[in-house]
C-alpha positions as a printed NumPy array, in Angstrom:
array([[-28.009,  81.048,  63.624],
       [-27.377,  80.135,  59.957],
       [-29.199,  76.819,  60.351],
       [-31.138,  76.972,  57.075],
       [-28.006,  77.527,  54.991],
       [-26.176,  74.808,  56.896],
       [-29.048,  72.345,  56.507],
       [-29.173,  72.962,  52.747],
       [-25.409,  72.521,  52.424],
       [-25.484,  69.278,  54.386],
       [-28.338,  67.979,  52.256],
       [-26.417,  68.939,  49.08 ],
       [-23.375,  67.087,  50.436],
       [-25.422,  63.893,  50.726],
       [-26.461,  63.882,  54.365],
       [-29.597,  61.746,  54.644],
       [-30.935,  63.113,  57.957],
       [-30.088,  65.901,  60.356],
       [-30.458,  66.107,  64.141],
       [-30.441,  69.623,  65.535],
       [-29.764,  70.371,  69.181],
       [-31.46 ,  73.716,  69.464],
       [-28.885,  75.41 ,  71.677],
       [-25.459,  76.798,  70.929],
       [-22.324,  75.117,  72.245],
       [-21.788,  78.148,  74.459],
       [-25.208,  77.624,  76.07 ],
       [-24.468,  74.   ,  76.836],
       [-27.492,  72.73 ,  78.739],
       [-28.435,  76.173,  80.055],
       [-31.235,  78.344,  78.754],
       [-34.203,  77.368,  76.653],
       [-33.752,  75.405,  73.447],
       [-34.984,  77.325,  70.405],
       [-36.998,  74.792,  68.419],
       [-37.529,  77.368,  65.654],
       [-34.073,  76.393,  64.355],
       [-35.32 ,  72.865,  63.671],
       [-38.617,  74.138,  62.253],
       [-36.823,  76.447,  59.814],
       [-34.371,  73.737,  58.755],
       [-37.16 ,  71.19 ,  58.234],
       [-39.035,  73.661,  56.037],
       [-35.937,  74.235,  53.896],
       [-34.817,  70.666,  53.157],
       [-36.315,  67.389,  51.953],
       [-34.289,  65.198,  54.336],
       [-35.697,  64.304,  57.763],
       [-34.838,  66.73 ,  60.543],
       [-34.844,  65.596,  64.158],
       [-35.35 ,  68.175,  66.901],
       [-33.481,  67.96 ,  70.22 ],
       [-33.301,  70.096,  73.342],
       [-35.673,  70.587,  76.282],
       [-37.486,  67.315,  75.614],
       [-38.229,  66.071,  79.131],
       [-41.682,  64.494,  78.913],
       [-43.975,  62.723,  76.481],
       [-45.946,  65.968,  76.225],
       [-42.734,  67.728,  75.164],
       [-42.284,  65.137,  72.392],
       [-45.772,  65.81 ,  71.045],
       [-45.314,  69.575,  71.339],
       [-41.932,  69.442,  69.589],
       [-43.411,  67.473,  66.705],
       [-46.392,  69.831,  66.442],
       [-44.347,  73.035,  66.691],
       [-41.542,  72.059,  64.337],
       [-43.032,  69.666,  61.806],
       [-39.855,  67.625,  62.212],
       [-39.64 ,  63.96 ,  61.314],
       [-38.601,  62.97 ,  64.817],
       [-37.548,  63.993,  68.287],
       [-34.301,  63.071,  70.02 ],
       [-34.526,  62.512,  73.759],
       [-31.304,  62.96 ,  75.7  ],
       [-30.818,  63.448,  79.417],
       [-34.489,  62.908,  80.271],
       [-34.132,  59.247,  79.317],
       [-31.592,  58.698,  82.081],
       [-33.995,  59.579,  84.865],
       [-37.194,  58.48 ,  83.144],
       [-36.539,  55.78 ,  80.521],
       [-40.3  ,  55.264,  80.168],
       [-40.477,  58.517,  78.202],
       [-40.214,  56.536,  74.976],
       [-43.257,  54.326,  75.488],
       [-45.195,  57.263,  76.917],
       [-44.345,  59.39 ,  73.878],
       [-45.31 ,  56.606,  71.451],
       [-48.659,  56.302,  73.211],
       [-49.302,  60.062,  73.174],
       [-48.379,  60.293,  69.496],
       [-50.853,  57.473,  68.817],
       [-53.515,  59.369,  70.763],
       [-53.623,  57.041,  73.746],
       [-52.526,  57.157,  77.358],
       [-50.633,  54.5  ,  79.273],
       [-50.161,  54.003,  82.968],
       [-46.919,  55.31 ,  84.453],
       [-44.455,  52.727,  85.746],
       [-45.318,  51.292,  89.129],
       [-42.83 ,  51.112,  91.988],
       [-41.826,  47.518,  91.198],
       [-40.979,  48.393,  87.599],
       [-39.051,  51.49 ,  88.675],
       [-37.003,  49.48 ,  91.16 ],
       [-36.27 ,  46.765,  88.577],
       [-35.065,  49.275,  85.98 ],
       [-32.955,  51.258,  88.425],
       [-31.47 ,  48.045,  89.825],
       [-30.491,  47.013,  86.276],
       [-28.863,  50.413,  85.707],
       [-26.856,  50.19 ,  88.924],
       [-25.842,  46.586,  88.198],
       [-24.66 ,  47.549,  84.708],
       [-22.732,  50.513,  86.092],
       [-21.059,  48.381,  88.774],
       [-20.256,  45.674,  86.217],
       [-18.549,  48.163,  83.903],
       [-16.853,  50.415,  86.495],
       [-16.464,  48.322,  89.619],
       [-18.416,  48.608,  92.825],
       [-16.892,  51.819,  94.191],
       [-17.232,  53.889,  90.984],
       [-20.349,  52.17 ,  89.725],
       [-22.448,  53.296,  92.675],
       [-21.379,  56.909,  92.292],
       [-22.448,  57.254,  88.664],
       [-25.808,  58.624,  87.652],
       [-26.131,  56.289,  84.656],
       [-24.646,  53.113,  83.231],
       [-23.158,  54.959,  80.255]])
């Protein structure tokens, strides 16, 4: 993967930040993300690099930051099923723990997601979708 050369070229072209999904297009969402791509790119450029891929929990966020030295972490699919990952990750990065969402909060968030999906797609399609996007 020529990620270092690409990152340098993008920086030279004026890109101000770079998010790297650490899988190939051929892999799609299969196989393990290789965070070393982001680590190598971050070491080679002055712009912020954001690592993405296999970030499912707040612990993954902390580990990705520690292992790559990147400026940030992008959370994708995990946020659909567990939108609390963001506050949990912020707490872990600050060295604190927070309580997981209780059942009432989970129901309220999932109800809002379903309502948004139904509002944008109609009742029949809106119920079938996994997310409101």
